[in-house]
C-alpha beads as a LAMMPS data file, in Angstrom:
LAMMPS data file: protein, C-alpha beads

230 atoms
229 bonds

1 atom types
1 bond types

-500.0 500.0 xlo xhi
-500.0 500.0 ylo yhi
-500.0 500.0 zlo zhi

Masses

1 110.0

Atoms # bond

1 1 1 255.247 294.415 -399.391
2 1 1 255.583 290.956 -400.147
3 1 1 254.439 288.834 -397.787
4 1 1 255.763 285.298 -399.646
5 1 1 258.590 285.364 -397.115
6 1 1 256.352 284.873 -394.286
7 1 1 255.550 281.458 -395.744
8 1 1 258.993 280.671 -396.012
9 1 1 261.395 279.121 -393.129
10 1 1 265.053 277.756 -392.888
11 1 1 263.563 275.710 -389.779
12 1 1 264.028 271.679 -390.704
13 1 1 261.237 269.792 -391.920
14 1 1 261.209 266.541 -391.892
15 1 1 259.275 264.890 -395.045
16 1 1 255.993 263.233 -392.926
17 1 1 252.887 261.792 -393.383
18 1 1 249.901 263.608 -393.365
19 1 1 248.470 261.978 -390.323
20 1 1 251.472 263.191 -388.067
21 1 1 251.976 266.788 -389.934
22 1 1 248.066 267.690 -391.423
23 1 1 249.180 271.367 -391.666
24 1 1 250.682 272.791 -395.054
25 1 1 254.026 273.436 -394.656
26 1 1 253.421 277.038 -395.786
27 1 1 251.232 277.404 -392.610
28 1 1 253.899 275.747 -390.413
29 1 1 256.159 278.191 -391.623
30 1 1 254.116 281.413 -391.340
31 1 1 253.464 280.145 -387.600
32 1 1 257.265 279.738 -386.822
33 1 1 257.751 283.505 -388.396
34 1 1 254.996 284.690 -385.937
35 1 1 256.174 282.698 -382.929
36 1 1 255.908 286.002 -380.874
37 1 1 252.403 286.834 -381.643
38 1 1 251.804 283.443 -381.158
39 1 1 253.056 283.240 -377.951
40 1 1 251.203 286.705 -376.755
41 1 1 247.949 285.025 -377.883
42 1 1 248.549 282.280 -376.266
43 1 1 249.363 284.394 -372.566
44 1 1 246.230 286.299 -373.205
45 1 1 244.061 283.106 -373.495
46 1 1 245.972 281.789 -370.416
47 1 1 245.291 284.923 -368.764
48 1 1 241.693 284.695 -369.918
49 1 1 241.673 281.050 -368.582
50 1 1 242.552 281.864 -365.181
51 1 1 240.024 284.547 -364.974
52 1 1 237.477 281.797 -366.024
53 1 1 238.339 279.054 -364.024
54 1 1 238.514 281.673 -361.086
55 1 1 235.012 280.191 -359.188
56 1 1 236.166 276.618 -359.515
57 1 1 239.698 277.687 -358.157
58 1 1 237.526 279.134 -355.158
59 1 1 236.081 275.858 -354.556
60 1 1 239.236 273.494 -354.592
61 1 1 241.599 272.554 -352.134
62 1 1 244.556 274.903 -353.326
63 1 1 246.896 271.471 -353.264
64 1 1 245.086 270.768 -356.431
65 1 1 244.667 273.968 -357.986
66 1 1 247.537 272.621 -360.889
67 1 1 244.633 270.492 -362.023
68 1 1 241.811 272.786 -362.346
69 1 1 242.635 275.117 -365.169
70 1 1 243.623 272.191 -367.563
71 1 1 243.041 274.749 -370.825
72 1 1 245.076 277.616 -369.401
73 1 1 247.839 275.385 -368.675
74 1 1 248.250 273.720 -372.083
75 1 1 248.084 277.370 -373.508
76 1 1 251.092 278.128 -370.936
77 1 1 252.898 275.148 -371.784
78 1 1 253.110 275.941 -375.520
79 1 1 253.847 279.895 -374.786
80 1 1 256.524 278.503 -372.886
81 1 1 257.709 275.949 -375.222
82 1 1 257.462 278.184 -378.220
83 1 1 259.567 281.407 -376.568
84 1 1 262.122 278.762 -375.230
85 1 1 262.664 277.356 -378.912
86 1 1 262.762 281.091 -380.377
87 1 1 265.478 281.989 -377.220
88 1 1 267.954 279.114 -378.743
89 1 1 267.052 276.832 -375.417
90 1 1 264.688 274.424 -376.571
91 1 1 263.134 271.908 -373.782
92 1 1 261.940 268.919 -375.592
93 1 1 259.821 267.829 -372.161
94 1 1 258.113 271.404 -372.458
95 1 1 257.236 270.579 -376.248
96 1 1 255.541 267.622 -375.544
97 1 1 253.662 268.611 -372.446
98 1 1 252.383 271.568 -375.011
99 1 1 251.226 268.889 -377.364
100 1 1 249.416 266.980 -375.071
101 1 1 248.050 269.477 -373.561
102 1 1 246.640 271.080 -376.674
103 1 1 245.714 267.825 -377.899
104 1 1 243.766 266.769 -375.281
105 1 1 242.226 269.962 -373.749
106 1 1 241.357 271.842 -376.991
107 1 1 239.738 268.388 -378.175
108 1 1 238.159 267.689 -374.744
109 1 1 236.474 271.365 -375.195
110 1 1 235.401 271.056 -378.693
111 1 1 233.652 267.346 -377.638
112 1 1 232.075 268.521 -374.516
113 1 1 230.459 271.873 -376.042
114 1 1 229.284 269.518 -378.862
115 1 1 228.106 266.680 -376.331
116 1 1 226.432 269.301 -374.344
117 1 1 225.541 271.648 -377.210
118 1 1 222.203 272.511 -375.544
119 1 1 222.982 272.582 -371.833
120 1 1 225.797 275.113 -372.414
121 1 1 223.054 277.621 -373.922
122 1 1 223.207 279.485 -371.098
123 1 1 226.514 280.898 -371.986
124 1 1 225.384 282.647 -375.127
125 1 1 226.191 281.703 -378.475
126 1 1 229.111 284.349 -379.146
127 1 1 230.976 282.912 -376.048
128 1 1 229.937 279.435 -377.073
129 1 1 231.404 280.049 -380.594
130 1 1 234.649 281.693 -379.363
131 1 1 235.239 278.937 -376.558
132 1 1 234.808 276.096 -379.722
133 1 1 236.913 277.732 -382.440
134 1 1 239.650 278.837 -379.703
135 1 1 240.153 275.136 -378.415
136 1 1 239.992 273.932 -381.878
137 1 1 242.527 276.539 -382.865
138 1 1 244.846 274.820 -379.870
139 1 1 244.479 271.414 -381.925
140 1 1 245.887 272.961 -384.651
141 1 1 248.762 274.722 -383.168
142 1 1 249.733 271.146 -381.317
143 1 1 250.948 270.203 -385.011
144 1 1 253.531 273.025 -385.538
145 1 1 255.249 271.577 -382.637
146 1 1 256.971 268.289 -384.776
147 1 1 259.115 271.321 -385.920
148 1 1 260.844 272.240 -382.772
149 1 1 261.337 269.030 -380.728
150 1 1 261.596 265.037 -381.871
151 1 1 259.409 264.005 -379.257
152 1 1 261.919 261.609 -377.358
153 1 1 260.522 259.208 -375.131
154 1 1 261.508 260.760 -372.012
155 1 1 259.814 263.746 -373.177
156 1 1 257.041 261.893 -374.154
157 1 1 256.753 259.818 -370.863
158 1 1 256.659 263.632 -368.978
159 1 1 253.749 264.444 -370.846
160 1 1 252.042 261.069 -370.321
161 1 1 252.680 260.705 -366.860
162 1 1 251.545 264.183 -366.070
163 1 1 248.193 264.151 -367.923
164 1 1 247.463 260.518 -366.805
165 1 1 247.401 261.760 -363.348
166 1 1 245.225 265.167 -364.181
167 1 1 242.564 262.595 -366.245
168 1 1 242.772 260.175 -363.115
169 1 1 242.077 263.203 -360.393
170 1 1 239.394 264.826 -362.675
171 1 1 237.492 261.788 -362.987
172 1 1 238.266 259.028 -361.170
173 1 1 240.186 259.504 -357.876
174 1 1 239.647 263.073 -356.988
175 1 1 242.636 262.939 -354.264
176 1 1 241.286 265.727 -352.046
177 1 1 237.739 267.422 -352.411
178 1 1 235.099 266.493 -355.502
179 1 1 236.560 265.388 -358.959
180 1 1 238.689 268.202 -360.222
181 1 1 237.418 268.385 -364.258
182 1 1 236.060 271.240 -365.802
183 1 1 232.612 272.549 -364.730
184 1 1 230.093 270.216 -366.569
185 1 1 226.573 272.156 -367.471
186 1 1 224.304 269.386 -365.778
187 1 1 224.753 266.912 -362.987
188 1 1 227.291 264.380 -363.357
189 1 1 224.540 261.718 -362.814
190 1 1 222.530 263.111 -366.085
191 1 1 221.781 260.227 -368.467
192 1 1 223.011 261.403 -371.654
193 1 1 223.406 259.082 -374.829
194 1 1 224.668 255.262 -375.263
195 1 1 223.878 254.631 -371.792
196 1 1 226.316 256.964 -370.290
197 1 1 226.005 259.440 -367.747
198 1 1 227.239 263.445 -368.008
199 1 1 230.238 262.343 -366.249
200 1 1 231.237 259.169 -368.168
201 1 1 230.692 261.126 -371.457
202 1 1 233.069 263.860 -370.462
203 1 1 235.655 261.066 -369.395
204 1 1 235.520 258.924 -372.305
205 1 1 236.119 262.530 -374.217
206 1 1 239.311 262.926 -371.995
207 1 1 240.375 259.015 -372.002
208 1 1 240.148 258.841 -375.486
209 1 1 241.776 262.020 -376.598
210 1 1 244.862 261.074 -373.884
211 1 1 245.798 257.915 -375.981
212 1 1 245.356 259.548 -379.074
213 1 1 247.857 262.475 -378.140
214 1 1 250.322 259.526 -376.909
215 1 1 249.449 257.600 -380.460
216 1 1 250.443 261.027 -382.164
217 1 1 253.393 261.986 -380.377
218 1 1 254.979 258.621 -380.756
219 1 1 253.962 258.321 -384.314
220 1 1 255.654 261.421 -384.988
221 1 1 258.713 260.077 -383.464
222 1 1 258.957 257.003 -385.172
223 1 1 258.138 259.003 -388.770
224 1 1 260.822 261.739 -388.263
225 1 1 263.414 258.709 -387.655
226 1 1 261.943 257.081 -390.594
227 1 1 262.615 260.253 -392.615
228 1 1 266.106 260.362 -391.714
229 1 1 266.990 257.220 -392.426
230 1 1 266.049 257.794 -396.063

Bonds

1 1 1 2
2 1 2 3
3 1 3 4
4 1 4 5
5 1 5 6
6 1 6 7
7 1 7 8
8 1 8 9
9 1 9 10
10 1 10 11
11 1 11 12
12 1 12 13
13 1 13 14
14 1 14 15
15 1 15 16
16 1 16 17
17 1 17 18
18 1 18 19
19 1 19 20
20 1 20 21
21 1 21 22
22 1 22 23
23 1 23 24
24 1 24 25
25 1 25 26
26 1 26 27
27 1 27 28
28 1 28 29
29 1 29 30
30 1 30 31
31 1 31 32
32 1 32 33
33 1 33 34
34 1 34 35
35 1 35 36
36 1 36 37
37 1 37 38
38 1 38 39
39 1 39 40
40 1 40 41
41 1 41 42
42 1 42 43
43 1 43 44
44 1 44 45
45 1 45 46
46 1 46 47
47 1 47 48
48 1 48 49
49 1 49 50
50 1 50 51
51 1 51 52
52 1 52 53
53 1 53 54
54 1 54 55
55 1 55 56
56 1 56 57
57 1 57 58
58 1 58 59
59 1 59 60
60 1 60 61
61 1 61 62
62 1 62 63
63 1 63 64
64 1 64 65
65 1 65 66
66 1 66 67
67 1 67 68
68 1 68 69
69 1 69 70
70 1 70 71
71 1 71 72
72 1 72 73
73 1 73 74
74 1 74 75
75 1 75 76
76 1 76 77
77 1 77 78
78 1 78 79
79 1 79 80
80 1 80 81
81 1 81 82
82 1 82 83
83 1 83 84
84 1 84 85
85 1 85 86
86 1 86 87
87 1 87 88
88 1 88 89
89 1 89 90
90 1 90 91
91 1 91 92
92 1 92 93
93 1 93 94
94 1 94 95
95 1 95 96
96 1 96 97
97 1 97 98
98 1 98 99
99 1 99 100
100 1 100 101
101 1 101 102
102 1 102 103
103 1 103 104
104 1 104 105
105 1 105 106
106 1 106 107
107 1 107 108
108 1 108 109
109 1 109 110
110 1 110 111
111 1 111 112
112 1 112 113
113 1 113 114
114 1 114 115
115 1 115 116
116 1 116 117
117 1 117 118
118 1 118 119
119 1 119 120
120 1 120 121
121 1 121 122
122 1 122 123
123 1 123 124
124 1 124 125
125 1 125 126
126 1 126 127
127 1 127 128
128 1 128 129
129 1 129 130
130 1 130 131
131 1 131 132
132 1 132 133
133 1 133 134
134 1 134 135
135 1 135 136
136 1 136 137
137 1 137 138
138 1 138 139
139 1 139 140
140 1 140 141
141 1 141 142
142 1 142 143
143 1 143 144
144 1 144 145
145 1 145 146
146 1 146 147
147 1 147 148
148 1 148 149
149 1 149 150
150 1 150 151
151 1 151 152
152 1 152 153
153 1 153 154
154 1 154 155
155 1 155 156
156 1 156 157
157 1 157 158
158 1 158 159
159 1 159 160
160 1 160 161
161 1 161 162
162 1 162 163
163 1 163 164
164 1 164 165
165 1 165 166
166 1 166 167
167 1 167 168
168 1 168 169
169 1 169 170
170 1 170 171
171 1 171 172
172 1 172 173
173 1 173 174
174 1 174 175
175 1 175 176
176 1 176 177
177 1 177 178
178 1 178 179
179 1 179 180
180 1 180 181
181 1 181 182
182 1 182 183
183 1 183 184
184 1 184 185
185 1 185 186
186 1 186 187
187 1 187 188
188 1 188 189
189 1 189 190
190 1 190 191
191 1 191 192
192 1 192 193
193 1 193 194
194 1 194 195
195 1 195 196
196 1 196 197
197 1 197 198
198 1 198 199
199 1 199 200
200 1 200 201
201 1 201 202
202 1 202 203
203 1 203 204
204 1 204 205
205 1 205 206
206 1 206 207
207 1 207 208
208 1 208 209
209 1 209 210
210 1 210 211
211 1 211 212
212 1 212 213
213 1 213 214
214 1 214 215
215 1 215 216
216 1 216 217
217 1 217 218
218 1 218 219
219 1 219 220
220 1 220 221
221 1 221 222
222 1 222 223
223 1 223 224
224 1 224 225
225 1 225 226
226 1 226 227
227 1 227 228
228 1 228 229
229 1 229 230
């Protein structure tokens, strides 16, 4: 059986710099050819994520539930974005939400598990490695999305607004109840490093990744427009 066709695609690809399109073109093509399996994997991840967050949802006022299971919602966004595109109804705002969510939450989980590596030991090494590598994969899959959406400024605005609100209620202003960030394996005021406490370390990762996602989305838009003018 010839598998070479899986690494080819008739989906247009702009010649973008590596910093906004780090995946090799054959890998992007493979992902686009395997959209439905990728959608299924992300939906399974979403289901597992909601199960994982069950104890935290039980302690959170129902009105704030959308701000608790952050990673499962990010995988749901990318599943819906890819499915909508495959069905011929691409949604720019959904693609932008998926891009932001997978960069921010995928990267944040890796960051927190490394920063709190010793404290997360109670999970057991297999689960800890699964969480680290599965969330790293979320970041990588985000870099396929430039093939299905142009990151229109309005779409980027929607994603920026949602994740700015999400970050605010997670770490700074909870609105109802306590702060809604993902459970940390140590008290929030536990001293960590560089003079920061545990909450500060987690919040810094979230804010920096949100800025990074915004920068990459807007840079991708600029580079796409630049490539089309060549």
